[in-house]
N, C-alpha and C positions, 0 to 999 in steps of 0.2 A: 441270476446274473446281475451284478450291480449297475445302476445307472450311470451311463456313460456321462462324463462332467468335463465339458471343454474350459479348461483353465486358462485365464489370461496368458498371453505369450510374452515373454520377456526376452531382452538382450536384442532390442531392436536396433541399438548403437551398433552392430555389426553389418547393419544395412547402410551404412552411413559411409562417407568418404570425402576429403576435401576437393574442391573444384576452383578453377580459375575463371574468373568473370570480369571482364574488363569494365570498369566505371568510369562515369565522367560525364559533362554536359557541355553546351554551348556556352559563348560568353554572355554574361548575364546583362539585361539593358536595364540601366538605372532609371529609376522615377523620376530623377532630377538630374539636370545637366551639374557639371563643375560648378559653373558659375551661379546658378540658380541655389546649389547647397550651401557655397560659401555664402551669399548674400542672406540666405534664411538663418543660417546657424550662428553668425555673429552677435546679431542682436539679442538673441536667445541667450547667449554666454554671459552678455552683460547684464541681463536682468537676473540671471542666477547669481551673478557676481554681487551685485546690489543687494540681494535679498541675505546671501551668506555673510556679506560683510557688515549688514544689521545685527549680525547675532551677537550675543555676549562673548567676551573673549573667552570665559571660561567653558562655554557652551562648544567650544573649538579646540580640543587639547592639540598643543604643539602648534597650533596655527594651522591645523586641518580639518575639512569639513566634508561631508557628503551630500553629492547631488545626484540626479537621475539622469539618465540618456535611455530615451525611447528608441528601439530600433523600428526603421519602416518594415511592416509584414511583411515585404517581400525578401527582408534580410534576417529573419527570425531562426534560420538554421546555424547549427555551431559553426559549420565552414565559412560563414559570413561575419564571424566575430571580430569586431574593429580594433583588434588589438595594435596596428600599427598607430593610429589615431590616438589612442590610449598613452600609448609610449611617449608620442611626440607632446601629448598634452601633461604629462607628468602625472597622470590618474592610474590609480588601480581600482580593479572590480572587486568590492566586499560582498556582492549579493544581488540577487535579482527576482523577478516576479513576472508572472504572466499578466498582460494588459490588453484590453480590449479596446481598440482604437478606430477611427476612420481618417486616413492619412489624407493630406492635401492634394497629392497627385498620386497616380501610379503609371507603370512604366507603359510605354507603348499606347500611350493616350487613353488607357482605358477609364472608365468612370471610377472614381473613389468609392469604397464601399467598407463597411465595418469588417474588422478582422482581429485576429489574436495574433500578438506580437511579445516582445520581450523588452521589459524595462529594466535595465541595469543601474545597480548603486555603486557608484564610483566615488573614491577617496582621493585627496589630495590638499596639498596647500590652498588656502583660500585664495590668495594673489593668483594662482594659477588659471582660474577662470577668466579675470580681468586680462590677463597676460595673454591667453589663447585668444580671447575675443578681438585683441588689438593685432595680433599676428596673422589670423585668418585670412582677412583680406590680402595681404602679400604672398599667400600660398601658391605655388604653381602646379598646375594640373597632373602632372607626370610623378610627383613623389608618392609614395605607397600611403603614406598617411592621408592626403589628399584624395586619393581614388577612393577613400572609405567613407569620405563626408556624405555622399548620396544615402547610405546605409542608416543615416541619422535622421530621424523625424523630429525629435524635440529633445532639447536639453532643458533642465529646469532645477529649480531648489523647492526641497520638500517644507512645505508650512506644518506647524506643529499638529494642527488637527488632522493631517494626513497620517501621520502616526499613531493617533490615538484610536481606541476602540470606543464604542458607546460606555460610558460609565452610569451607573445607577445614582440616582439623587440621595444624597446622605449629609448629614449635619457634621458628623465628625470626619476623621481621616479612613481612608478606605484602604484594603489591601490590595495591592498593585502588583502585578507581574511585567518586570522590565524586559526588554530582549534588546540587546547591542549587538552591534557589527563589531564582534570582539573575538578572538580565538585564545586557545590556553597558551599560544606560543610566547614566546619572551618579546617578538615584534609589535604584539599588540597590548603590551603590559601599560602602555601610556595611555590607552583610552580608559581604563579601568581606573587608573590613576585619577585622569582628568574628569571622570565622571563622579570620583568621589569627592574632588575639590569643586565641582560645579554644584552638587548636594549641599556641600556643607556652606557654601554661600547663600543657598536657599533655606539654610536652617534645617536640613532634612538628614536622617541618617538612615543609610542604606545598610542592609544586611550583607557585608562583602564575606562573612565566615561560610556563608552556605551558598555558593555559585554553582551553577551546572553550565557545562559547555558542551555544545552538540555542533560539531563541524565548525565553522566559523563564526557560530552565533554564542553568545553568552546570556544566561538567564538568570536573573535575580528578583528579590523580593523588597517591596518598599511601603510604607504606609504614608499615604499623601492624602490632602484635601482634593476635591474636584479642582478647585482654582490652582493648587501646588501642581497637580498632576499637568496641567497645560503648560506651566512653566518648566517643568520635567522634560516634556516633549520636544521642547527647543534644542535640546543637546543634539548636536550634529550627527552621532554616531548612534543614535537610539533608532532602532529597526521598528519595533512596536510597543504600546504601553495599553494593558488591557487590566480589567479587574482581575485580581488571583481566581483562576476557575477552582471550585470545591471539588473533592473528590465525589463520585456518584453515590448516591445512596444506596445503602444495601437492603433497603425494605422492600417487601413485594411489591409489585406493580399491579398486581389484581386485587380489586378490592370489590366490596360487596360480596354477594352470596355465592360460596365454592361449596363443592361436596363436601359432607362429613369426613373426616379423618376414618381411615378403615385398618383394619387389622394385616400384619404381614410378617412372615419370618425372614431373617436373614439366612443364606446359605451358611452352610458350616465349612466348606472346603476354602481354601486358600486361592490365591489368583492363579488363573490358568498358565499364565506367562510370569514367573516370580521375578525373572530376570528384566522385564519390561518395567520401566519405572517412569512416570510423570510427575512433573513439577505443577503444582497448583499454589498461585499466590492469591491468598485470600484473607479471610477474618480470623483464620484459625479453627482447631478441633478441639473442644473439650477433653480432659484426660478421661473421662468417663464415657465418650462415645464409643458406641459398639463398633463404628465404622474404622477405629485403629486394628481391627483384625487384618484389615488390607491397606490401612493409611497409616503414615509415620507424621507426628505433629512436631514440626521444627519452629524456632522460636529464631526471628532474625537479630542479631546484635543490636543494642539500643534501644528493642522494641520496649514500648511502655507496657501499662497493664491492658489484659483484654476487655472486652465489652460483649456483655450477653447477646445485644442484636447482630454484632459482628461475628460471634463465634456462631449464632445460628445461620447465618449467611454462609459461613464458610463451610460447616457440616451439609447443608443442602446442596451446594456447589459439589462437593466431595463425592454426596450420594448419586448425583446426576452423572457424574464422571465414572463411577463405579457400576452403576445400576442402569443408567438411561431412566426414562420414565417407568416407573416399575408399574406392571398391570396387575395380572393375576398373582404372579410370583417374582421374585427377585432372582435372577440367575447368578451363576459365578462369576465374579468380577475377572476381568481381562489381565489386570497388571496391579501392581503394587503403585501406591501414591505418595509423593513426599508433600506434605501440606504445609507450604511457608508461611508462618503468619506476618504479614507485612502491614496489617491494620492493628491500631490499638483505640484506646477511650477517646484520644485527642484527635481522631482521624477525621472524625465528622464535624468537629468544633472547632478546630485550629485551620484558618484560612490558608496557613502556610505550611500545613503537614502535606501537600501534595508532592514537595519535592523530596521530602523524608521518605515517603513511600515508595518513590521511583529509585533513591537511592538504594533502598533495601532489595527491590528487586534486580537493578543493576549488580549490587556487589554478589548476589547468591549466581545469577548466571554468568558471573566472571569466574566464579570460584569452581563451578560445576557445570559441565556442559551437557545440558539435557538435552535429549532429540525430541522430546514432546513436551508442551509446556500449554497451561490453560489460566488465561486471564480473563477473569469476568468483573473487572473493575478498571478505572482509569480517572481523569476529569471528567467534571461536568462541563463539556465544551465541545462544541460542533467543529467539524473539519472546516479549516479555514483555507480559501482558495489561494491568498496571498502570503502565508506562513505556517510554517512548519514546527511542531510545538515539541519540546524535549523528549516527551515522551514517546512520539512517534519517531524521533531520529533515533534516541537510545535503541529501541526494539529493532529497528531496521537495520541498522549498524550491526548489531548482535547476530542477525540474520542472513547478513550479506553472502556468507559462505554457501548457503543453501543445504547447511547441515543440521537445522533444526525446523520444528513446524508449531509455530506458536498460534493457538485458537484463540479470538479476541473477540469479545463481545461489541456488537454495532452500538447497543446503548438502548434504553427505552424510552426515547423523547419522541417517538413517531406521531405521537399525538399533541404536539405543541403547536401552537397558532402557526400560521404559515407567514411569518414576519420575514420581508424581504431582505431585510439588513442582518438581523441576526440568526436566521436560518437554524434554529435550534432543532428542528425536526430531523437534521441531517445525521449521519453517522459521527460517534463521538470518538474524540482522541482517547487512545491510540489506535482505533480500529481503521484510520486513515492509512497504515502500515503497508507498503508494497510488497513486502516480503513476508508478511503475516497472512492468516487466514481468516477473514473478517466474517462473523456468523451473524446473522438475523434470525428471527423467529417467525415460524408459520402456525397458524391458530390451529390447526389439526394434522392429525394424520390421516391415512387414507387417500382416496382419489380426489374429494372434493375439498379444498384447502385454498388459503390465501396468505398474506403476510399479516401477522398478528399485528392489530392497530397500534399497541406500545411499540413495534419494532423500530429503531431510527432506520431512515431510508437514505438512499443516493441522491445526487450522484456524490463521488468524492471528488478528491482534486484531482487534476490531470498533470502528470501520469500518476495512475491509481482511480480512474474515472468508475470503473466497475466496484462499487462497493454498496452494500456486502458483497463479499465474493459469492457466498449461497446463505440460504436459509434452510433450518431444521426445525423438528416440532420444539415449541418453546413452551406452550401452554396457552389456555384462553378460558374465559368463562365456559364456553360450550365444551370444551375438552381440556381439564386442567392437566400440568405435568406433575407425576405423583412422585415424589422424594421421601425418605424416611426422616419422621418426624423427631427433631433434635430433644423434643422436651418429653416424648413418650416414646421409649424403646418399645420396637415390636409393631409400631403402627406407621402408616401413610398419610402423609399430607399434601393436600391439593395446593398447587402454587403456580407461578408461570413467571417467564421473562427471558431476555436474551442471556442472563445470567446462568440459565439450564439449556438452553438451546447449544450453548458455545461448549460446553463439556460434553454435551450428547453427540455433537459434529465429530469433536476428536476423538469420542470413543468409536466413531466408525472407522477413522485411519487407525486407531490403536488394534482394531479386530482385523484389519488387513495385515498389519505389522505381525500380530500374534500369529495369523493364520498361515502367513506366507514366509515369515522368519524376516532376516536382513536384507534379502535380494532387493527390495525396493527401498530407496532412501526417502527420507521424508518429504524432500521436492517432488519426487515421484508419486507418493502417497497425495501429497496436494495436489498435483495434476490429475491423478486419477478421481478424487473426490469432486473436483469441478467438472473433470469430463462426464460424469455420470449424472449431473444436475439435471432436473426437467424444470423449464422455465412456467410450465402450466398455462402458458396464456398471461401470465402477469408482466406488469412492467420491470422493465431492466433495474429501474430505481428503486423498486418496491423489493425485489427478490434476488438482485444480483444477477449471476448465471441461472440460478433455480434453487430446486430444492432438492437434498440429498435423497437419494433412495433408502427405503426403510430396512430392506433386506441385504445382506451382505452378498448373496449370490449375483445381484446386479452389479456389484463393483467386482467380482473375481472370477465370474463366468461368462461365457460367450453362448447365445442361443443360437439355434439353428438359421443359417443363412447369414451369420455373421462372424467376425474375427476381431480381436482387440489386441493391440501389441503396444508395449511400455518400450521406449527409447531413453535412456540415461547417458549423457554425454557430457564433453566439454567443449568450447570453442575459443579460439584465439582473436583478439580485437582486429579489425579490419579484413577478416578473413572470410571466405565462403566454405560453406560445407552443404552437400548435396545428401539429401534423406530418401531413400526408396520406400514408395509406399508397395507393401507386399501382396501382389495380386498373384493368383495360383497360374501355374502352366495351364495353357489351353483356353485362356480368358473367360471372361464372365458373359451371362447373357441378362437382358432385361433393364431394369434402372438399378444404379449402385448409387449410394449415398456414403461420401467419406468425411467423418468427422474428426477433427484435429484440435487437440489442447496443448499449448506450448505455456509452459511455467519456466522461469529461471529467476535466480537470486543476483542480488547487484547492490554495489555499494551507493551511498547517496551522497547529495549534497543538500544539507537541511538549509543552507541560507540560499538557495536558489530553487523555489518551489516548482516553477514553472520548467525547470530544467533538473528536477530532484533526482531522477534515476541516472546513474553514471552508465548504465549499460542498456542496450535496445537490440532488438531482432529485427531486421527487414526479412520478410517471407514471401517467396513468390512460389506460386504453383504451377508446374509444368505438365499437364495430363497425359500428352502423346508425345514420344521421343521421335516420332517420324514427321511431326508437324512443326516448320519453321515458319516465323514472321516475313524473312527475305530469303533469297537464294543463297546470299553469302552468309548468313547467320550460323555461328558456332553452337547456339545451344537452343533447344526446343523453344516452341512459343511459350510465353508465360501467360498466365491470367490472374488476377486477383482472387485470393480466399478469404483472408481476413478482413472484410470490408470496413472500414472506418464508420460508416454510417451504423453499422451494428454493435459499433462501442458508446457512440455519442449520441445524447438523446436529441441535441439540437445542432444546428450548423454553427450558432455562434460559439459553441465550445470546440469547434473542431479547427484544430490548427494542421497546416498541411502535413508534417511528418509525427504529428502526437501519437499516433497509435503505435509507431515503431519504438516508441519508449515506455509501452506497459508490460508489465511483468508476468501478464496472463493474456493469452490470446486463445479463443476458443470461438468454432464456427463449423458448420456442416455444408457441404456443396453436393448436389445431385447431378450426376450425368449418366448418360446413356453408357451402356458396357462397351458398346463398339467404339467409343471415343476416348476410352482409357488404354493406352499402350505404354508400360513403364513409367507410370507416374511418379514425380519426383516433388518433393519442396527443396527448394535452395535457400539457405538460411544465410544471413550477413550478420555479423557482430559489430554495431556501431557502438564506439565508447566515447564518452566526453567527461570533461571535467571543468567545473566553472562555467558550464554551458558552452564551452569550446571543443575542437577535437582532441582527442587523447590516445596516441596510437600505442603508447606505454602501457596502458591497462593490462590487468592481469586477464587470465582466462577466466571465462565464468561457466559455472554449471548451468545446465538447462534439463527439462524432463518433458518429453513429448509422449502422448497416448494418441493413437489412431485408432479408430473403428471403420471397418468397412462393412456395410449393410448391403446384400445382395439378396432379397427376399425368393427370388427364382432359383438360388444356388444353394440348395438346403446343405450341401455337404462343403460347403466355402472352408470351414475351419479344417477340415481333415486336407483339404488339398492344397492350404496355405501350410500346414505342418509339412507336407509329403515334399512340397516344393523349396521350402526353406530349412529342411531338417538339419542343415549343416550349420545354419546361422539362428534360428529362432528356437526358444524352448519353452515349453509349458510350465508355469511358476505353480508347481503342485503344493499342497500345504504341508508344512511341517508340525501342525498342530490343528485340529478340529475345533472349530468354533460353534457350539450350538445354540447361539443365540443371535438375535438381531441385534446390530449393532447400535442403533440409535434408541433401542426400548428393550426393557426387559421382559 
């Protein structure tokens, strides 16, 4: 008799339903009285007006300028957006960023303490700041705009140095990346025209032919000396000026002694699922590559000549996707690969090639909708807490509907010096994508492992604080990653890097897709991968949620005393949904552990890094339907499940509602069986745009994976299947996969 296999249960969304939950709170006690707020802000506005008035006329196109308004930390939430004040002042928001401050006062007489808040970038006529400073002393407390004065901690004008990132010393002109507060809309054309005129006055020539827009930001290129750069940074609508980042090197990260190459033959069969296609963006595949039996080499429009080093990288990355790290033999590939060459001989030499490569990637993704994509390249640029790069924004927007899974290399800068300013050891752009899957590298297979020293570390930006999302084997000197040698067919080469961990991780997701068919969406597969990670006692910054399992059975099968269920659903903005945790009839005994992973896809606001995700989920856990906090309570007593402290490494990075805007929530909770009676999760979809409420937002897709472990109930799986036979269904294979997903 064949061994019984308890497959993952699907269609958990049948155990969900809308629910009405009243929300709201008491009246907020302001930190300042109206009189205090009025007297504080008037001189700040006057000072800002003086600084803005000293700017060159052409630095303020159409007589407009940008200043900053820092909200009091008690008013950072989207519901306290000071829209009335801004309208009265004739100002508009063009962006924002998170900022850590110590306010002058707190409400209810509490001692001031350091906290994270929001700094708004606001634009308007220069004279509006003088006018507002003159008018505020005469405002009456009853007006809506006046009531919002207490929410403002500071008003100031930005100095040029605040817009600049450190530049290296150089005698000649530096290649610079300029980011402006300007969208692609007709409304903002005056900003680009004004910037061009300002640069002409400085005798500089911007590259306005090759501009990249992302949200309300404009990215462009410029060459200037360090001295000229300081003058450029005086342009009022300039968001940030930095040295143009280069593309990450495609050379191997492991140096020194590695095992000698060894012989290995390629399989003769075609892909297990020839209809499953994956896009790889990299350095290309040589026409003579033996991997073309499973991979199609594609040239992107306008691409220049190839380069041997880039072809080498492209072929080894493709090998990692097709076969994982090859050990004794190469198994039959899971899928076919479309390898799009986006790098050419200029990619590593031309400092401005960064945008060309992104345009090639974007063009392919717009023309053909791939469900699975591998990206083992990107800028040599660490995640920036204050600014979102075009690479990140473009990929996040592409993935905002949850219909695709892009596996992105975290980068190989983990051994960079601990520079507190540059922080080059942090995950590299675009692996700060909130809708992608960021992959770091572990140094070994087996039980004893750690982060590979070269693998870039977290934290990411908030939201998106847990980066990388996960790690998987990427090779080390102790145990290299084995790929097919591009220079010698039939031979394996020892190497390592997150460039190889990334396709190996995606291969795990592809194994699930090939094994179970299309029943699970890419978003659900992402949730399942994260759900099954094991941190192994390592820090969150090093390994994200943890390391992927090496055996596919750990992804799709439930052991004795355990049951795992996948939910795939949608939710409407400002609505609540109740999700039932499937416990069997008759109850359980002993201790029970519930592990849950939520993943959702979201549109983004690149100009608002601190409020980057437009969607968020508030989740509460109600373990017992018969216990209520008060006698007149409508819904059972709730308790926290996804603790913010489990997300954030330090309290300084914790903002009161920040965890609600993370696109991935993952946690476990242990309870006595007798304390569980009809447990549920209640979720609420929060929506925002430009950092303020947005009840018109579209529905979002989410995926949830729940595992219930009850060691004393060996037949838990069968009991759940019997209890919910009309709703849940085992996800049985459509195709047998005879390989481990991460390695051949």
